[in-house]
N, C-alpha and C positions, 0 to 999 in steps of 0.2 A: 469471610463472606465471598470473596472472589473465587475461592476454590469450590465453594458450594454451587455458585452460579455456573462455573465452568463445567463441573461434573454433571449438573442437570442438563446443560446444553449437549454434552456428549451423549447422555442417556437418551435425550430426545432424538438425536441423530441415529443412534442405534435402533431406536424404536421405529424410525422411518425406514431404516434398512430392512427391518423385519416386516415391512408393509403393514404396520399397525397391529400386529398380532401379539397380544400381551403374553400369551402362553409361550410362544416361541422365544420371545425376549427373555422371559424368566428362566427358561431352560438353558438358553444360551449363556446368560450371566452366571447361572449356577455352575455350568461346566467350565466356563472360562475363568471365573474368579475363585470359586471354592474348590472344585475338583482339581484344576491345574493350579494349585496354590503356590507351587514353587515359582512359576512365572510371575504370579502376583507379588510374591515377596521380593523378587528381584527389583521391583519398582520402588521399594521403600527407600533405597539409597538415593536415586535422583530426586525423589519427592522431598526427602529431608533437605537435600542441597538446594532445591528450588525454593523451599520455604525460607531457608536462611538467606538466599539471594534476594528474595522479595523484601525482606526486612532490611537488608543492607541497602537496597535502593532507597528506601524511605530515609535512612540515616544520611545517605549521600545527598539526596535532593534537599534535605533540611539544612545542609551545611555548605551547599554550593549554589551559585546562580543556575537557573534552569538551562541556559545556553551552554555554560561550561560543563554541566553534568551531561548534557546531550552529546556534546563532542567527545568528552572523555569516555563515555560509556561505549563508544564504538571500539574500544580496546577489546571488547568481547569477540570481535572478528579475529583479532590476533590470537587470543587465548584458545578459541575454538580451533583455529587452524593448527596451532602447535599440538594440542591434545589429539587432533585427528591424525597427525603425522606419527605420534608415538603410540597411540592406542589402536588405530585402524590401519597403520602402515600406508597411509595415503600419501601420494607424492604431489607436490605443488610445482607449478611451472615457475620459471624465473620471473615472469611478469607478476605472478601472485606474490612471490617473495619480495619483489620490489615494491609492490603496493602495500604490503605489510610494513616494510621499513618506512614508507611514506606516511602510513597511518600513525606509526609510533612517533615519528618526527612532528607531525601535526599536533598530536595530543600533548607532546612535551612543550611545544611552543605555547599552546593555550594555557597550560599549567604555569608556565613562566610568566605569562601575562597576568594570571590570577594571583600569583605570589607577589608580583610587583604592585598589586593594589589597583587594578583596573576599575576605578569608580567606587562609589559608596558601597559599604558592606554592612548588612544588619549586624548589630552587636552580638547577637546570639549565634552567629555562624562561625564555624571552625573549619577553614578550608583544608587543614591537614587531616582532620577526621573525615571530612567529605571525600578527599582523594583516597584515603586508605579504604573507605567503604566502597568506593567505585572499583578500585583494583580488586578487592576481595570479591565483589559481586561479579566482575568480569571473569575471574578465575573459576568461581563456582559455576557460572553460566557455561563456560567452555567445557569444563569437565562433565557436568551433568548432561549437557547437550550431546556430547560424543558418546557418553555411556548409554544414554537413551537410544541413540542411533544404533549402537551395537546390539541392544536388546531387540529393537525392531528388525534388524537384519537376521537375528538368530531365532525368530519366532514367526508364527503365521497370524498372530492377532492383528486386527485392524488398528489403525492409529487412533480411532475414536475409542475403542476398547481400552487401549493402553493409557490414553489420557483420562478416561474415567477411573481407571485403577490409580493413576497418579493423584487424581482429585480426591479419592477416598483416603489415601495416606495423608495428602496435604491438609484435608479438613481435620483429620484426627490430630495431626501434629499442631495445627493452628489452634485447636481447642485446648490442647495441653499447654501451649505457650500462653494463651489468653488467661487460662486459669492460674498459671504460675505468676504472671506479671500483673494482671488486673482483676484477679478473681474477686477480691473484696468489693471493688468499685462496681463490677458487673452485677454482683449479688445485690448491691444497694440501689443501683440506678437502673438496672436493666441492660439487656444485651445491646439494644439499639440506641442507647443514650449517646448523644453527640453525632449521630448520623445526619449531618446537614446535607443539603443538595451537593455541595462541593465534595463531601466524603463519598456520597453515592456515585458521583462522577468518576472519582478515582477507582472505586470498586468495579464499576462497569468497564472502565478502561483496562484494568488488570484482567478482568474475566474474559473479555471478548477481543482485546487487542491482539493477543497471540493467535487466536483462531482466525482473525482477519488476515494476519501475516501468512498463515497457512493457505488461505484461499488465494491470496495474491500470488504466492509461489506456485500453487497448483494451476491456476487458470491464466496467469500472466507469465512472467519469467523473472530471472534474477536481476536483469537490467532495470525493469520497472521497480522492483523492490529497492534497488540501489538509489533510483531517483526518489522514491518515497522516503528513504532514510535521509537523503540530502535535503528534501523539502522539510522534513521534521526538524532538522537542525536550523534551517532558515526561519521557520515559523517560531521555534523556541526562542531564537535570538530576537526576533521582532517583538514577541510577546514580553520578553524580559525587559526590553528597552521601554516599551509602553507602560508596563505595569510596575516594574521595580527600579526603573532608572538605570538599567544596566549600561555600562559604558563599553562601546566597541571601539577598539583602537587598531593600529596596524598589525600588532602581534596576533590579536585574536582573529582578525580577518585572514591573515596568512595561514595560521594554524587550522582554522575551520575550513579554509579552501583546500588545504592539503588533505584533510580527513575526507572531505566530500569527494575529491578526486580519487583517493585511495579506495573508497567504498565502491565507486563506479568501476575502476579498473579491476578490482578483485572479483567483481560479479560478472565480468565479461564472459560470454560463452566461447566455446572452442574456436569457431570461425572468426569471430571478431578479434580474438587474441592473436591468431595466426596472421591476420591482416596487419595488425599493428606491428608485430614482430617483423614481417616482411618489409613493411614500409620503413621501419627503423634500420633494418639491415641494408636496404637499397640506398638509403640516404647516407649512411656512414661507410659503406663498403667501397671497393675500388670500382672504377668505371669499367663497363663491359664493352666488348668490341664485337663486330659482326663476324660470323664464321665465313671464311673464304669459300666461294662456291666450289663444289666438287669434292670437298673434304668432309668426312663424317664428323658429326658433332662430338665434342669432348665428352668423356664419361661423366655422368652426374654423380656427385658425392651423395652418399646416404644422409638423409636429414634426420635420422632417428635420434642421434645423440643431441643434436641441436634443436630438436623440436620444442617449440615454445607453446604448444597447444595446452590448453587448460582442461582440467577436469573440474567444471564449475563446482566449487565447494561451498555448501551451506549445509548444516545438518539436515537430515531428511525432513520430509514434509512437516511433521509436527514436533521436531526437536525445538523449533522456535516458539512453539505454542507456549511453553512454560517460562522462557527467559526473556521475552521481549518486554 
């Protein structure tokens, strides 16, 4: 259902781009989806992976506290970065590599706290299965996101068109999975049986959450997105405490703090990263002395090899649309 809503949203946006001209929209979709069918078929791979990822998220959140899931799921930043290095030949700065190490350390600490039995746990939860589902979801998110970015770079189609094509495949794959797993129950009780307000809330969050991330990245910047991610971790923790009696101890606080800091550092733009690197170097480097008057200044060493500037990395505008 989330894929249907997301596809309809992208269709409406394309309709608006065509200034409400139905004929132009139909001709455009016929050309982009059917005539250029090779480009359309390329999106079957990430669509299949995204469908798998979404189901893995449900498995993970069913077996982990919401706060633990939210912290651990930030491993998708690490997997996306690694896939971008190998698939797109993207280079990361030392600051970004350090933030990824910090991220992994924070997640490991949170998982150690979870394994140690941080508070009451529902009897039907399996933390091992939840952790495996999160890791698999992060791996699939990283690969699909980078693969989708590669498709966007190699074609002229708009991001709304590409996400509409993803939605078409996602809807078809979801219907096949529904028929295979719950076909008998759906035939007996109806498609919308069990759609409580809470279920609709999850569907709407899945459908529009990724589009909202895209809007934030487009009209704000990565720093604000990093703050939003940090805020989501805090809110998930507070909600888990209030609703499920989640126990926050020193290990969880330390691990979550490291993850929040890593997300912020990784999303720093070029100028801010240079400033941090310069401040760090001046604080740890040797003391400087004034140049005696009348003497030319010493030659400046090239900073090319030691440049800590970043190429702010997050998959392109709509690569986050499907994995958030």
